[in-house]
N, C-alpha and C positions, 0 to 999 in steps of 0.2 A: 607610740599606743599599738594596739594591732585588733581591729574592728571586723566581724565578719558580721553575716545579716542574721538581727531579730524576726524570726518568723517561729509563729504561734498554729500549734494543731492542735486541730478538736476534735480528730474523730479524723473521718476524708477531708475535714474545711481547714484552709489553711490560712492566716492572717499573717501579713509581714509589718515590720515595724513601718511602712508608709502608707498601707493602711490605712494601719491603727493609727495615726499621727493626723490623716487625712481625714478623719472620722474626729476627732478629740479639734482636730482645728475649728471643720464648719459645725462643730459645734457651741464651744469656743469662741468665734466670732456671731452663732445666731443667738449664745446670751448674752455678748455685748451688745448687739442692738438692742435688744430685751429690755436689760437696765435703761441704754435710754433714751428708750419711749416709756417703758413708768416713771420716770424723772420730769420729765414732759406730760405727761399722766394723757399720753395718746396711743391707740392700739397698738396692746403690744402682740397682737396675733400677726401683725408684721413680720418680728424677727421671722414667725414661723417659716410664709411666704418666701422672705429671702431668702432663706437657706437651702429650701428642693426647688428651688429657680438656681439659683448659684451653685446646686451637687450638680445639675442633670447637664447645663449651662456650661461648667468648668471645665464637666469631664470631656461634652465633646469637645471643646473649640479647640483642649489640652490634646486630641488625640487627630486634631485636624490638621494642625498646626504640625504637629509629629512627623506623619502623613505627607506635608507638604514640601519639608525639610527635606526627609531622605526616600522622595516616592515612595514611601516603603507598604502597600497596598492591606501587604498579613498584618499590619501589628496593630491594623483596624483592631481582630480581635484578640491579639494581646495583651495579658498585665500591664504588659509598662509600655513607655511608648508615649511621656504624656508628655509637654512643655508648658513653659507655668506663665508665658507671655498670651499662649493661645487659651488657655486655660480661666486668664485673667480676661482680653476681650470676650470667651465666649460667656463665662461667668458673667462679667458685666452686663452684657446684652441681655440675656435672659432675666435678669433679675429686674428691669428699664422696665423690658416688655411686659414682662408679667405685674411689673406699678402700673405701666399705662394699663393693665385692663381693669386696676380696681383704681384705675384715676386716684392717686396719687401721687405728686408733682414729681415731677425729677430730680429733680434741686433736693428735696427732701429724702428723698433715697440717695442719691446722691452725700447730704450732707451726713444720714443715719450710720453705714458704712462705711463709711473714714476709717475710722479707728481699727475694727473690725476689721479690718482689708490685712490694713497693720499685725493687727496679734495672729489674724490667722497666718497668715504668709511666713508672720518666723517661726510657728509650731512646727509646720508645714514642713520646712527645712529640718527639723529635726527629725522626720520622718525624711529624707534625705539619705541622713546624716547618715540611717540606722542599716543601711539595703546600701550605700559603699555606691552614692547618684551623688551627679555631678559637686566634687570632689576640684581639688585643686589643682598648679603644677609641686615638679619635687620642691621640696624644703629642707633644708638644715637645724629647723629653727626644732624646739626642744617638746613642743607642740605638733609637731609632725605625726599625719596619724598613715597609717598603711589600714589598705581595704584588699586584701589577698582573694575575695568575691564579689569584689563593689560590679557594679553595670560602668563598663568592666572592669578586671582588677587592676586596681594601680601599681600594674608594672610597669617593668622599664622597656618593652617587648610594647605592650597595648598603649603603652605613654608616646612610642613611638609612634608609632602603625596611627593608629586612630588618633590622634591628636597634635602630631606634630611637631610633639616635645623634646627638643636635648637632650641627648641625655649621655654621657661622659663615653669616649671607645675602649672596651672592652670590660662594660656591663654586663654580669649575666642577660639576656634580652627575659627569663624566665625570675629573677628577681624584682624582689614585691619594694617599690621606696615611697616611702615617706612625705605625704601631699601634705597642701596645704589643708584644711577642718575645712573650704569657702559656707559650709551649709549652718558652722556653727559661727561664722563671723557672724552670715546673713539673721539668725535668730539671732543675737547679741545687739545685732544696729536696730534689726526691727522691732523689738523690744522697748527701743531707749524711742522709737521714731512712734510708739504706741501707745505711749510714756504721753509725747511730748501731744500730741491730740487730742487726748484724751484733758490735757488741760487744758487744751486751744478752743477743745470743743466748749468752753461755757462764757469767751469772750465774743464781746457784741459786734458783729458779724453776719453778713446779711447770707443767706441761707446757699450752701452747696458750696463757702469759702475755704470753707474744712476737708474737701474733696478735691482743692486743686492744691494745698496744702500735702495730702497724701500723696496726692502726683509729683510733685517735686522730690520731695523727698525721699517715694522706691524708687523712682527714676536714678536720684542722684545715688543713689544705695547700691543699685546695680549695676548698674556703671563704673562703680570704685570696686566693685569686688568683682568679677567680669577682669578686670587685672591679672588677677590672681588665677583667672580658673582656669584650666583645660579643656581645651575644649578646638574646636573641627573648623570654625562655620567664619574663621575671621577671612573679610572680606577687603579690608583696606590698612593694611601692614600688619599693625597686633590690632585694629577697630573688630572686630562683634558683632554680629548680626541683631545681639543682647542689647549690645551697647548707643547702637543707632535708635532702636528703636527708646533705649531710656531716654538717650538725646529729646525723640519727640512727645515726654512722655511732661518731662522738663518740661519744655516750651510750652505746653495745651495748661498744664499747675501754673503755671506763674501767669497765661494770659487767665483762669477763672480768678485768680486769686488775687490781681490786676482790677478784671472785670467787677468780682462781687466784693472786693473789700467793704464799703461801704454798706449806706443802706438797711433797710427794716428786711426782718424776717416772713417768708414767704406764707401765705394762709396754708395747709396744712389738708383743705381737703377734707370730702365729709367722711370716707374710708379710716383716714391715720387718726383725725377728730372721736369715730365714735358718736356720730352727729348724724342720722336718718337725712336724705337732702332733703330739701326743704326747712326740714325742722330747725328753730330757734331754741331750741332747750339745749341744756345744758348733757354731756355726756353727762350718763348714767353711774361711769366707771368714775368718774372724776365726781370727790366731798364737794361739799358748797365752802366758800373762801373761809369760812369762823369756821370748819374744820381742821380745815388747809394753817390756819395760823398760831391751832394749837403747840 
């Protein structure tokens, strides 16, 4: 299979497959958070607050992480040059800061965002596939994909010079090689993670436990996929910087899960409940108990 970048042109405006799927990912994440807020009869507007903060913080964090890795300050003004872990850290920080501003308990923000993060990541990886970014090493498997105009192209020369991939002697440097579509591997795995987290969200556990589970799942997924990735940041034998970060996420997630395994849910706070500060009345948006039993 050969994949060329998906680019939609509307007059002088250009939309790439990556940009399109990023938008879909953020919208889907907000929709998922909104569903959970509605189920719990909490303020649904918080989903919009979280998405807005995630967009701003995610893009800034992804750019700064890329610049830190490449020392290329010019990439700050380019459309490319985004690193997921930087986006995750920047987006998470912005969402937590915004939650603090609204006096939403941090653990509630973490709890609400866990399933949405998995789903949004899965959709975002489809965007990477559509532009030929973040692919894997060469493969002879029947589902190998060629990216002749990828970022960079999956040619023998680029794979060897950019990623240190061993290419058989005599292969034309311009030959486009089939590679592992690791973007789609991640999409499939993280959709499974989303399904698991969506089911686990109703089990009795302390607030925030679900976010710990997300960190463990996401870290394990990325660590395994990195084995097949075409990368140039392997710093300890075959291990990459992303794998080191993945181990850190799994350890943190395990600690959070162990610490918050038992116990009751935390109070949601005035903003999430929709109750004016100091008021003892039920939020006006929630139906009375009798209506709920119908």
